[in-house]
mmJSON file of the N, C-alpha and C atoms, coordinates in Angstrom:
{"data_MODEL":{"atom_site":{
"group_PDB":["ATOM","ATOM","ATOM","ATOM","ATOM","ATOM","ATOM","ATOM","ATOM","ATOM","ATOM","ATOM","ATOM","ATOM","ATOM","ATOM","ATOM","ATOM","ATOM","ATOM","ATOM","ATOM","ATOM","ATOM","ATOM","ATOM","ATOM","ATOM","ATOM","ATOM","ATOM","ATOM","ATOM","ATOM","ATOM","ATOM","ATOM","ATOM","ATOM","ATOM","ATOM","ATOM","ATOM","ATOM","ATOM","ATOM","ATOM","ATOM","ATOM","ATOM","ATOM","ATOM","ATOM","ATOM","ATOM","ATOM","ATOM","ATOM","ATOM","ATOM","ATOM","ATOM","ATOM","ATOM","ATOM","ATOM","ATOM","ATOM","ATOM","ATOM","ATOM","ATOM","ATOM","ATOM","ATOM","ATOM","ATOM","ATOM","ATOM","ATOM","ATOM","ATOM","ATOM","ATOM","ATOM","ATOM","ATOM","ATOM","ATOM","ATOM","ATOM","ATOM","ATOM","ATOM","ATOM","ATOM","ATOM","ATOM","ATOM","ATOM","ATOM","ATOM","ATOM","ATOM","ATOM","ATOM","ATOM","ATOM","ATOM","ATOM","ATOM","ATOM","ATOM","ATOM","ATOM","ATOM","ATOM","ATOM","ATOM","ATOM","ATOM","ATOM","ATOM","ATOM","ATOM","ATOM","ATOM","ATOM","ATOM","ATOM","ATOM","ATOM","ATOM","ATOM","ATOM","ATOM","ATOM","ATOM","ATOM","ATOM","ATOM","ATOM","ATOM","ATOM","ATOM","ATOM","ATOM","ATOM","ATOM","ATOM","ATOM","ATOM","ATOM","ATOM","ATOM","ATOM","ATOM","ATOM","ATOM","ATOM","ATOM","ATOM","ATOM","ATOM","ATOM","ATOM","ATOM","ATOM","ATOM","ATOM","ATOM","ATOM","ATOM","ATOM","ATOM","ATOM","ATOM"],
"id":[1,2,3,4,5,6,7,8,9,10,11,12,13,14,15,16,17,18,19,20,21,22,23,24,25,26,27,28,29,30,31,32,33,34,35,36,37,38,39,40,41,42,43,44,45,46,47,48,49,50,51,52,53,54,55,56,57,58,59,60,61,62,63,64,65,66,67,68,69,70,71,72,73,74,75,76,77,78,79,80,81,82,83,84,85,86,87,88,89,90,91,92,93,94,95,96,97,98,99,100,101,102,103,104,105,106,107,108,109,110,111,112,113,114,115,116,117,118,119,120,121,122,123,124,125,126,127,128,129,130,131,132,133,134,135,136,137,138,139,140,141,142,143,144,145,146,147,148,149,150,151,152,153,154,155,156,157,158,159,160,161,162,163,164,165,166,167,168,169,170,171,172,173,174,175,176,177],
"type_symbol":["N","C","C","N","C","C","N","C","C","N","C","C","N","C","C","N","C","C","N","C","C","N","C","C","N","C","C","N","C","C","N","C","C","N","C","C","N","C","C","N","C","C","N","C","C","N","C","C","N","C","C","N","C","C","N","C","C","N","C","C","N","C","C","N","C","C","N","C","C","N","C","C","N","C","C","N","C","C","N","C","C","N","C","C","N","C","C","N","C","C","N","C","C","N","C","C","N","C","C","N","C","C","N","C","C","N","C","C","N","C","C","N","C","C","N","C","C","N","C","C","N","C","C","N","C","C","N","C","C","N","C","C","N","C","C","N","C","C","N","C","C","N","C","C","N","C","C","N","C","C","N","C","C","N","C","C","N","C","C","N","C","C","N","C","C","N","C","C","N","C","C","N","C","C","N","C","C"],
"label_atom_id":["N","CA","C","N","CA","C","N","CA","C","N","CA","C","N","CA","C","N","CA","C","N","CA","C","N","CA","C","N","CA","C","N","CA","C","N","CA","C","N","CA","C","N","CA","C","N","CA","C","N","CA","C","N","CA","C","N","CA","C","N","CA","C","N","CA","C","N","CA","C","N","CA","C","N","CA","C","N","CA","C","N","CA","C","N","CA","C","N","CA","C","N","CA","C","N","CA","C","N","CA","C","N","CA","C","N","CA","C","N","CA","C","N","CA","C","N","CA","C","N","CA","C","N","CA","C","N","CA","C","N","CA","C","N","CA","C","N","CA","C","N","CA","C","N","CA","C","N","CA","C","N","CA","C","N","CA","C","N","CA","C","N","CA","C","N","CA","C","N","CA","C","N","CA","C","N","CA","C","N","CA","C","N","CA","C","N","CA","C","N","CA","C","N","CA","C","N","CA","C","N","CA","C","N","CA","C"],
"label_alt_id":[null,null,null,null,null,null,null,null,null,null,null,null,null,null,null,null,null,null,null,null,null,null,null,null,null,null,null,null,null,null,null,null,null,null,null,null,null,null,null,null,null,null,null,null,null,null,null,null,null,null,null,null,null,null,null,null,null,null,null,null,null,null,null,null,null,null,null,null,null,null,null,null,null,null,null,null,null,null,null,null,null,null,null,null,null,null,null,null,null,null,null,null,null,null,null,null,null,null,null,null,null,null,null,null,null,null,null,null,null,null,null,null,null,null,null,null,null,null,null,null,null,null,null,null,null,null,null,null,null,null,null,null,null,null,null,null,null,null,null,null,null,null,null,null,null,null,null,null,null,null,null,null,null,null,null,null,null,null,null,null,null,null,null,null,null,null,null,null,null,null,null,null,null,null,null,null,null],
"label_comp_id":["MET","MET","MET","ASN","ASN","ASN","TYR","TYR","TYR","LEU","LEU","LEU","GLY","GLY","GLY","TYR","TYR","TYR","VAL","VAL","VAL","ILE","ILE","ILE","ALA","ALA","ALA","ALA","ALA","ALA","TYR","TYR","TYR","ALA","ALA","ALA","VAL","VAL","VAL","PHE","PHE","PHE","VAL","VAL","VAL","LEU","LEU","LEU","VAL","VAL","VAL","LEU","LEU","LEU","GLY","GLY","GLY","ALA","ALA","ALA","ASP","ASP","ASP","ALA","ALA","ALA","LEU","LEU","LEU","GLY","GLY","GLY","SER","SER","SER","TRP","TRP","TRP","LEU","LEU","LEU","ARG","ARG","ARG","LEU","LEU","LEU","ARG","ARG","ARG","TRP","TRP","TRP","ALA","ALA","ALA","ARG","ARG","ARG","THR","THR","THR","ALA","ALA","ALA","ALA","ALA","ALA","GLN","GLN","GLN","ARG","ARG","ARG","ARG","ARG","ARG","LEU","LEU","LEU","GLN","GLN","GLN","ARG","ARG","ARG","GLN","GLN","GLN","ARG","ARG","ARG","ALA","ALA","ALA","ARG","ARG","ARG","SER","SER","SER","GLU","GLU","GLU","ALA","ALA","ALA","GLY","GLY","GLY","SER","SER","SER","ALA","ALA","ALA","PRO","PRO","PRO","ALA","ALA","ALA","GLY","GLY","GLY","GLU","GLU","GLU","LEU","LEU","LEU","SER","SER","SER","ARG","ARG","ARG"],
"label_asym_id":["A","A","A","A","A","A","A","A","A","A","A","A","A","A","A","A","A","A","A","A","A","A","A","A","A","A","A","A","A","A","A","A","A","A","A","A","A","A","A","A","A","A","A","A","A","A","A","A","A","A","A","A","A","A","A","A","A","A","A","A","A","A","A","A","A","A","A","A","A","A","A","A","A","A","A","A","A","A","A","A","A","A","A","A","A","A","A","A","A","A","A","A","A","A","A","A","A","A","A","A","A","A","A","A","A","A","A","A","A","A","A","A","A","A","A","A","A","A","A","A","A","A","A","A","A","A","A","A","A","A","A","A","A","A","A","A","A","A","A","A","A","A","A","A","A","A","A","A","A","A","A","A","A","A","A","A","A","A","A","A","A","A","A","A","A","A","A","A","A","A","A","A","A","A","A","A","A"],
"label_entity_id":["1","1","1","1","1","1","1","1","1","1","1","1","1","1","1","1","1","1","1","1","1","1","1","1","1","1","1","1","1","1","1","1","1","1","1","1","1","1","1","1","1","1","1","1","1","1","1","1","1","1","1","1","1","1","1","1","1","1","1","1","1","1","1","1","1","1","1","1","1","1","1","1","1","1","1","1","1","1","1","1","1","1","1","1","1","1","1","1","1","1","1","1","1","1","1","1","1","1","1","1","1","1","1","1","1","1","1","1","1","1","1","1","1","1","1","1","1","1","1","1","1","1","1","1","1","1","1","1","1","1","1","1","1","1","1","1","1","1","1","1","1","1","1","1","1","1","1","1","1","1","1","1","1","1","1","1","1","1","1","1","1","1","1","1","1","1","1","1","1","1","1","1","1","1","1","1","1"],
"label_seq_id":[1,1,1,2,2,2,3,3,3,4,4,4,5,5,5,6,6,6,7,7,7,8,8,8,9,9,9,10,10,10,11,11,11,12,12,12,13,13,13,14,14,14,15,15,15,16,16,16,17,17,17,18,18,18,19,19,19,20,20,20,21,21,21,22,22,22,23,23,23,24,24,24,25,25,25,26,26,26,27,27,27,28,28,28,29,29,29,30,30,30,31,31,31,32,32,32,33,33,33,34,34,34,35,35,35,36,36,36,37,37,37,38,38,38,39,39,39,40,40,40,41,41,41,42,42,42,43,43,43,44,44,44,45,45,45,46,46,46,47,47,47,48,48,48,49,49,49,50,50,50,51,51,51,52,52,52,53,53,53,54,54,54,55,55,55,56,56,56,57,57,57,58,58,58,59,59,59],
"pdbx_PDB_ins_code":[null,null,null,null,null,null,null,null,null,null,null,null,null,null,null,null,null,null,null,null,null,null,null,null,null,null,null,null,null,null,null,null,null,null,null,null,null,null,null,null,null,null,null,null,null,null,null,null,null,null,null,null,null,null,null,null,null,null,null,null,null,null,null,null,null,null,null,null,null,null,null,null,null,null,null,null,null,null,null,null,null,null,null,null,null,null,null,null,null,null,null,null,null,null,null,null,null,null,null,null,null,null,null,null,null,null,null,null,null,null,null,null,null,null,null,null,null,null,null,null,null,null,null,null,null,null,null,null,null,null,null,null,null,null,null,null,null,null,null,null,null,null,null,null,null,null,null,null,null,null,null,null,null,null,null,null,null,null,null,null,null,null,null,null,null,null,null,null,null,null,null,null,null,null,null,null,null],
"Cartn_x":[0.877,0.191,1.042,0.118,1.037,0.231,0.653,0.132,0.71,1.405,1.666,0.953,-0.076,-1.532,-1.997,-1.836,-2.616,-2.274,-0.618,0.156,0.599,0.032,0.86,-0.775,-1.542,-3.486,-3.119,-2.827,-2.565,-1.591,-0.542,0.128,-0.635,-1.179,-1.55,-3.237,-2.878,-4.562,-4.026,-2.999,-1.727,-1.486,-0.736,-0.057,-1.749,-2.536,-3.871,-4.398,-4.502,-4.743,-3.358,-2.995,-1.331,-1.33,-2.07,-2.405,-2.969,-4.063,-5.175,-4.739,-4.671,-3.953,-3.36,-2.671,-1.261,-2.377,-2.863,-3.481,-4.267,-5.301,-6.362,-5.552,-4.422,-3.687,-2.827,-2.61,-2.418,-3.73,-4.853,-5.452,-5.537,-5.788,-6.358,-5.085,-3.818,-2.734,-3.032,-3.903,-3.558,-4.559,-5.727,-6.906,-6.333,-5.619,-5.343,-4.984,-3.697,-2.878,-3.341,-4.173,-5.139,-5.961,-6.785,-7.478,-6.715,-5.035,-4.398,-4.163,-4.202,-3.237,-4.763,-5.7,-6.797,-6.675,-7.072,-7.091,-6.046,-4.7,-3.618,-3.886,-4.305,-4.787,-6.0,-6.86,-7.803,-7.568,-6.629,-5.924,-5.248,-4.374,-3.627,-4.487,-5.558,-6.957,-6.922,-7.679,-7.661,-6.954,-5.505,-4.65,-4.436,-4.362,-4.412,-5.591,-6.72,-8.059,-7.78,-7.514,-7.292,-9.082,-9.376,-10.523,-11.181,-12.668,-13.665,-13.819,-14.976,-15.443,-16.447,-16.64,-17.459,-19.026,-18.779,-20.241,-21.297,-19.886,-20.026,-19.663,-20.413,-20.717,-19.929,-18.523,-17.569,-18.447,-18.046,-18.41,-17.867],
"Cartn_y":[-1.334,0.027,1.46,2.018,3.632,4.856,5.097,6.12,7.497,8.331,8.947,9.856,9.946,10.943,11.086,10.193,10.83,11.503,11.188,11.868,13.124,13.677,14.847,15.772,14.929,15.97,15.769,15.594,15.341,16.677,17.08,17.717,19.213,19.246,20.247,20.948,19.983,20.239,21.243,20.784,21.749,22.87,23.067,24.402,25.054,24.592,25.738,26.024,24.923,25.288,26.985,26.177,27.17,28.613,28.296,29.878,30.684,30.105,30.523,31.332,30.271,30.713,32.125,32.007,32.946,34.261,33.813,35.221,36.331,35.034,35.288,36.537,35.832,36.884,38.246,38.115,38.644,40.184,39.47,40.699,40.978,40.444,40.479,41.963,41.921,42.295,43.915,43.316,44.748,45.727,44.903,45.427,46.385,45.448,46.158,47.662,46.933,48.39,49.679,49.347,50.694,51.199,50.461,50.131,51.278,50.912,51.742,52.763,52.873,54.634,55.549,54.914,55.68,55.893,55.599,55.585,56.622,56.353,57.462,58.945,58.648,59.908,61.003,60.092,60.823,61.451,60.307,61.207,62.193,62.425,63.259,64.896,64.582,65.471,66.102,64.999,65.729,66.532,66.197,66.687,68.267,67.922,69.727,70.647,70.313,70.842,71.627,70.33,71.658,70.741,71.564,71.451,71.893,71.587,72.57,73.788,74.448,75.913,75.607,76.033,75.985,75.558,77.084,76.685,75.55,75.023,74.001,72.788,71.08,70.262,69.081,68.758,67.639,66.336,65.556,64.623,63.666],
"Cartn_z":[-0.414,0.19,0.501,-0.886,-0.571,-0.08,0.834,1.846,1.491,0.319,-0.196,-0.445,-1.029,-1.229,0.423,1.072,2.382,2.791,3.039,3.598,3.034,2.023,1.054,1.556,1.5,1.892,3.261,3.988,5.135,5.718,5.266,4.847,4.547,3.376,2.899,4.007,4.599,5.433,6.593,7.07,8.281,7.476,6.241,6.376,5.722,5.9,5.515,6.776,7.125,8.9,9.521,9.276,10.046,9.209,7.857,7.536,7.374,7.876,8.251,9.812,10.486,11.85,11.939,10.721,10.712,11.022,9.592,9.136,9.965,10.668,11.718,12.811,13.614,14.551,14.059,12.404,11.874,11.652,11.637,11.777,12.874,13.894,14.927,15.896,15.053,16.021,15.286,13.344,13.17,13.353,13.569,14.539,16.502,16.636,17.884,17.865,16.838,16.449,16.583,15.698,14.916,16.192,16.683,17.799,18.916,18.956,19.862,20.111,18.353,17.618,17.697,17.752,17.832,19.405,20.407,21.388,21.989,21.354,21.905,21.143,20.042,19.42,19.529,20.148,21.244,22.426,23.249,24.792,24.082,22.587,22.736,22.569,21.649,21.488,22.527,23.473,24.855,25.645,25.527,26.455,25.944,23.875,23.663,24.156,24.195,24.004,25.328,25.923,27.989,28.471,29.382,29.589,29.467,29.283,28.919,29.53,29.357,29.306,30.241,31.636,32.439,32.099,31.374,31.243,30.041,29.246,28.432,29.424,28.683,29.233,28.501,29.214,28.492,28.105,27.162,26.46,26.983],
"occupancy":[1.0,1.0,1.0,1.0,1.0,1.0,1.0,1.0,1.0,1.0,1.0,1.0,1.0,1.0,1.0,1.0,1.0,1.0,1.0,1.0,1.0,1.0,1.0,1.0,1.0,1.0,1.0,1.0,1.0,1.0,1.0,1.0,1.0,1.0,1.0,1.0,1.0,1.0,1.0,1.0,1.0,1.0,1.0,1.0,1.0,1.0,1.0,1.0,1.0,1.0,1.0,1.0,1.0,1.0,1.0,1.0,1.0,1.0,1.0,1.0,1.0,1.0,1.0,1.0,1.0,1.0,1.0,1.0,1.0,1.0,1.0,1.0,1.0,1.0,1.0,1.0,1.0,1.0,1.0,1.0,1.0,1.0,1.0,1.0,1.0,1.0,1.0,1.0,1.0,1.0,1.0,1.0,1.0,1.0,1.0,1.0,1.0,1.0,1.0,1.0,1.0,1.0,1.0,1.0,1.0,1.0,1.0,1.0,1.0,1.0,1.0,1.0,1.0,1.0,1.0,1.0,1.0,1.0,1.0,1.0,1.0,1.0,1.0,1.0,1.0,1.0,1.0,1.0,1.0,1.0,1.0,1.0,1.0,1.0,1.0,1.0,1.0,1.0,1.0,1.0,1.0,1.0,1.0,1.0,1.0,1.0,1.0,1.0,1.0,1.0,1.0,1.0,1.0,1.0,1.0,1.0,1.0,1.0,1.0,1.0,1.0,1.0,1.0,1.0,1.0,1.0,1.0,1.0,1.0,1.0,1.0,1.0,1.0,1.0,1.0,1.0,1.0],
"B_iso_or_equiv":[0.0,0.0,0.0,0.0,0.0,0.0,0.0,0.0,0.0,0.0,0.0,0.0,0.0,0.0,0.0,0.0,0.0,0.0,0.0,0.0,0.0,0.0,0.0,0.0,0.0,0.0,0.0,0.0,0.0,0.0,0.0,0.0,0.0,0.0,0.0,0.0,0.0,0.0,0.0,0.0,0.0,0.0,0.0,0.0,0.0,0.0,0.0,0.0,0.0,0.0,0.0,0.0,0.0,0.0,0.0,0.0,0.0,0.0,0.0,0.0,0.0,0.0,0.0,0.0,0.0,0.0,0.0,0.0,0.0,0.0,0.0,0.0,0.0,0.0,0.0,0.0,0.0,0.0,0.0,0.0,0.0,0.0,0.0,0.0,0.0,0.0,0.0,0.0,0.0,0.0,0.0,0.0,0.0,0.0,0.0,0.0,0.0,0.0,0.0,0.0,0.0,0.0,0.0,0.0,0.0,0.0,0.0,0.0,0.0,0.0,0.0,0.0,0.0,0.0,0.0,0.0,0.0,0.0,0.0,0.0,0.0,0.0,0.0,0.0,0.0,0.0,0.0,0.0,0.0,0.0,0.0,0.0,0.0,0.0,0.0,0.0,0.0,0.0,0.0,0.0,0.0,0.0,0.0,0.0,0.0,0.0,0.0,0.0,0.0,0.0,0.0,0.0,0.0,0.0,0.0,0.0,0.0,0.0,0.0,0.0,0.0,0.0,0.0,0.0,0.0,0.0,0.0,0.0,0.0,0.0,0.0,0.0,0.0,0.0,0.0,0.0,0.0],
"pdbx_formal_charge":[null,null,null,null,null,null,null,null,null,null,null,null,null,null,null,null,null,null,null,null,null,null,null,null,null,null,null,null,null,null,null,null,null,null,null,null,null,null,null,null,null,null,null,null,null,null,null,null,null,null,null,null,null,null,null,null,null,null,null,null,null,null,null,null,null,null,null,null,null,null,null,null,null,null,null,null,null,null,null,null,null,null,null,null,null,null,null,null,null,null,null,null,null,null,null,null,null,null,null,null,null,null,null,null,null,null,null,null,null,null,null,null,null,null,null,null,null,null,null,null,null,null,null,null,null,null,null,null,null,null,null,null,null,null,null,null,null,null,null,null,null,null,null,null,null,null,null,null,null,null,null,null,null,null,null,null,null,null,null,null,null,null,null,null,null,null,null,null,null,null,null,null,null,null,null,null,null],
"auth_seq_id":[1,1,1,2,2,2,3,3,3,4,4,4,5,5,5,6,6,6,7,7,7,8,8,8,9,9,9,10,10,10,11,11,11,12,12,12,13,13,13,14,14,14,15,15,15,16,16,16,17,17,17,18,18,18,19,19,19,20,20,20,21,21,21,22,22,22,23,23,23,24,24,24,25,25,25,26,26,26,27,27,27,28,28,28,29,29,29,30,30,30,31,31,31,32,32,32,33,33,33,34,34,34,35,35,35,36,36,36,37,37,37,38,38,38,39,39,39,40,40,40,41,41,41,42,42,42,43,43,43,44,44,44,45,45,45,46,46,46,47,47,47,48,48,48,49,49,49,50,50,50,51,51,51,52,52,52,53,53,53,54,54,54,55,55,55,56,56,56,57,57,57,58,58,58,59,59,59],
"auth_comp_id":["MET","MET","MET","ASN","ASN","ASN","TYR","TYR","TYR","LEU","LEU","LEU","GLY","GLY","GLY","TYR","TYR","TYR","VAL","VAL","VAL","ILE","ILE","ILE","ALA","ALA","ALA","ALA","ALA","ALA","TYR","TYR","TYR","ALA","ALA","ALA","VAL","VAL","VAL","PHE","PHE","PHE","VAL","VAL","VAL","LEU","LEU","LEU","VAL","VAL","VAL","LEU","LEU","LEU","GLY","GLY","GLY","ALA","ALA","ALA","ASP","ASP","ASP","ALA","ALA","ALA","LEU","LEU","LEU","GLY","GLY","GLY","SER","SER","SER","TRP","TRP","TRP","LEU","LEU","LEU","ARG","ARG","ARG","LEU","LEU","LEU","ARG","ARG","ARG","TRP","TRP","TRP","ALA","ALA","ALA","ARG","ARG","ARG","THR","THR","THR","ALA","ALA","ALA","ALA","ALA","ALA","GLN","GLN","GLN","ARG","ARG","ARG","ARG","ARG","ARG","LEU","LEU","LEU","GLN","GLN","GLN","ARG","ARG","ARG","GLN","GLN","GLN","ARG","ARG","ARG","ALA","ALA","ALA","ARG","ARG","ARG","SER","SER","SER","GLU","GLU","GLU","ALA","ALA","ALA","GLY","GLY","GLY","SER","SER","SER","ALA","ALA","ALA","PRO","PRO","PRO","ALA","ALA","ALA","GLY","GLY","GLY","GLU","GLU","GLU","LEU","LEU","LEU","SER","SER","SER","ARG","ARG","ARG"],
"auth_asym_id":["A","A","A","A","A","A","A","A","A","A","A","A","A","A","A","A","A","A","A","A","A","A","A","A","A","A","A","A","A","A","A","A","A","A","A","A","A","A","A","A","A","A","A","A","A","A","A","A","A","A","A","A","A","A","A","A","A","A","A","A","A","A","A","A","A","A","A","A","A","A","A","A","A","A","A","A","A","A","A","A","A","A","A","A","A","A","A","A","A","A","A","A","A","A","A","A","A","A","A","A","A","A","A","A","A","A","A","A","A","A","A","A","A","A","A","A","A","A","A","A","A","A","A","A","A","A","A","A","A","A","A","A","A","A","A","A","A","A","A","A","A","A","A","A","A","A","A","A","A","A","A","A","A","A","A","A","A","A","A","A","A","A","A","A","A","A","A","A","A","A","A","A","A","A","A","A","A"],
"auth_atom_id":["N","CA","C","N","CA","C","N","CA","C","N","CA","C","N","CA","C","N","CA","C","N","CA","C","N","CA","C","N","CA","C","N","CA","C","N","CA","C","N","CA","C","N","CA","C","N","CA","C","N","CA","C","N","CA","C","N","CA","C","N","CA","C","N","CA","C","N","CA","C","N","CA","C","N","CA","C","N","CA","C","N","CA","C","N","CA","C","N","CA","C","N","CA","C","N","CA","C","N","CA","C","N","CA","C","N","CA","C","N","CA","C","N","CA","C","N","CA","C","N","CA","C","N","CA","C","N","CA","C","N","CA","C","N","CA","C","N","CA","C","N","CA","C","N","CA","C","N","CA","C","N","CA","C","N","CA","C","N","CA","C","N","CA","C","N","CA","C","N","CA","C","N","CA","C","N","CA","C","N","CA","C","N","CA","C","N","CA","C","N","CA","C","N","CA","C","N","CA","C","N","CA","C","N","CA","C"],
"pdbx_PDB_model_num":[1,1,1,1,1,1,1,1,1,1,1,1,1,1,1,1,1,1,1,1,1,1,1,1,1,1,1,1,1,1,1,1,1,1,1,1,1,1,1,1,1,1,1,1,1,1,1,1,1,1,1,1,1,1,1,1,1,1,1,1,1,1,1,1,1,1,1,1,1,1,1,1,1,1,1,1,1,1,1,1,1,1,1,1,1,1,1,1,1,1,1,1,1,1,1,1,1,1,1,1,1,1,1,1,1,1,1,1,1,1,1,1,1,1,1,1,1,1,1,1,1,1,1,1,1,1,1,1,1,1,1,1,1,1,1,1,1,1,1,1,1,1,1,1,1,1,1,1,1,1,1,1,1,1,1,1,1,1,1,1,1,1,1,1,1,1,1,1,1,1,1,1,1,1,1,1,1]
}}}
């Protein structure tokens, strides 16, 4: 019996799952980085704007 086809198929599935996992991790890291950059920009904008005037409510 020759199991070469099964071995090749098993490795192909392994590589596909590994690639899908790597892609998912990369996308999650990208989303986290952009969220962190947005949060940092909001914090910088708040600190540059200073405190709100007394008659105005802060959001």
